C-alpha positions as CSV (number, residue, x, y, z in Angstrom):
1,M,-8.2,-12.4,-0.4
2,S,-7.0,-12.1,-3.9
3,L,-7.6,-9.0,-6.0
4,S,-9.1,-9.4,-9.5
5,Q,-7.3,-7.8,-12.4
6,A,-10.2,-5.2,-12.6
7,Q,-9.6,-4.3,-8.9
8,K,-5.9,-4.0,-9.4
9,K,-6.4,-1.8,-12.4
10,A,-8.8,0.5,-10.5
11,F,-6.4,0.6,-7.5
12,R,-3.4,1.4,-9.8
13,S,-5.5,4.3,-11.1
14,I,-6.1,5.6,-7.6
15,G,-2.5,4.9,-6.5
16,H,-1.0,6.9,-9.4
17,H,-2.1,10.1,-7.5
18,L,-0.9,9.1,-4.0
19,N,2.2,10.2,-2.3
20,P,4.2,7.6,-0.3
21,V,3.1,7.4,3.3
22,V,5.8,5.1,4.5
23,M,9.5,5.1,3.6
24,I,11.7,2.0,4.1
25,S,15.4,2.7,4.4
26,E,18.5,0.6,4.8
27,N,17.7,0.4,8.5
28,G,15.1,-2.2,7.6
29,I,11.7,-2.9,9.0
30,S,11.5,-1.8,12.7
31,E,8.5,-2.0,15.0
32,G,8.0,1.7,14.4
33,V,7.8,1.2,10.6
34,L,5.4,-1.7,11.1
35,A,3.2,0.3,13.4
36,E,3.1,3.2,11.0
37,L,2.4,0.8,8.1
38,D,-0.4,-0.8,10.0
39,R,-2.0,2.6,10.9
40,A,-1.7,3.8,7.3
41,L,-3.4,0.6,6.0
42,N,-6.2,0.8,8.6
43,D,-6.8,4.5,7.7
44,H,-6.3,4.5,4.0
45,E,-6.6,0.8,2.8
46,L,-4.5,1.6,-0.3
47,I,-1.1,3.1,0.3
48,K,2.2,3.8,-1.5
49,V,5.5,2.7,0.1
50,K,8.9,4.0,-1.0
51,F,12.0,1.9,-0.6
52,A,15.2,3.9,-0.2
53,L,17.4,0.9,-1.0
54,P,19.7,0.8,-4.1
55,E,19.6,-3.0,-4.6
56,R,16.6,-4.5,-6.4
57,D,17.0,-7.8,-4.6
58,E,17.0,-6.0,-1.2
59,R,13.9,-4.1,-2.1
60,S,12.1,-7.3,-3.2
61,A,13.1,-9.1,-0.1
62,M,12.0,-6.3,2.2
63,L,8.7,-5.9,0.3
64,E,7.9,-9.6,0.8
65,E,8.7,-9.2,4.5
66,L,6.4,-6.2,4.7
67,I,3.5,-7.8,2.9
68,E,3.8,-10.9,5.2
69,A,4.1,-8.8,8.4
70,C,1.1,-6.5,7.6
71,G,-1.2,-8.9,5.8
72,A,-1.5,-6.6,2.7
73,E,-1.6,-7.4,-0.9
74,L,0.7,-6.1,-3.5
75,V,-1.2,-4.1,-6.2
76,Q,1.8,-2.8,-8.1
77,K,5.6,-2.5,-7.9
78,I,7.5,0.0,-10.0
79,G,11.1,0.7,-9.2
80,K,11.4,1.9,-5.6
81,M,7.6,2.3,-5.1
82,A,5.1,-0.3,-4.1
83,L,1.3,0.0,-3.9
84,L,-0.2,-2.0,-1.1
85,Y,-3.8,-2.8,-0.2
86,R,-5.5,-4.2,2.8
87,R,-9.3,-4.0,3.1
88,N,-10.7,-2.4,6.3
89,P,-14.5,-2.7,6.5
90,Q,-14.5,-0.1,9.3
91,A,-12.3,2.4,7.4
92,N,-13.3,6.0,7.8
93,P,-14.7,7.0,4.4
94,K,-13.0,10.4,4.7
95,L,-9.6,8.7,5.0
96,S,-9.9,5.6,2.8
97,N,-8.3,6.2,-0.6
98,V,-10.5,3.5,-2.0
99,Q,-13.8,4.7,-0.6
100,R,-13.1,8.4,-1.5
101,Y,-12.3,7.4,-5.1
102,E,-15.4,5.2,-5.3
103,G,-17.5,8.0,-3.8
104,H,-16.3,10.4,-6.5
105,H,-16.5,8.0,-9.4
106,G,-19.5,5.8,-8.5
107,R,-19.2,2.2,-7.3
108,R,-17.7,-0.2,-9.7
């Protein structure tokens, strides 16, 4: 599953207004963090993750680990924020950031 440039652009537009739902600290990626990330991706499909790590290399390594562990795609990374997407065909339209946006702005 690879996102097109148009999809990434639309998702960045949606993501701009989102608050981070998962925070990754120096404690790393625990089972609890992965469970919360999985739940958030199932519910919302498109989520913002914040990395509370000072080192860019550490953030990048942890982001790669997260993407691998949860099967998500990276839409955008800016500083300590990352926007992740994982499609869920059974997502609740009231919770899915993607479906709510498309519902308000018409299908693209």
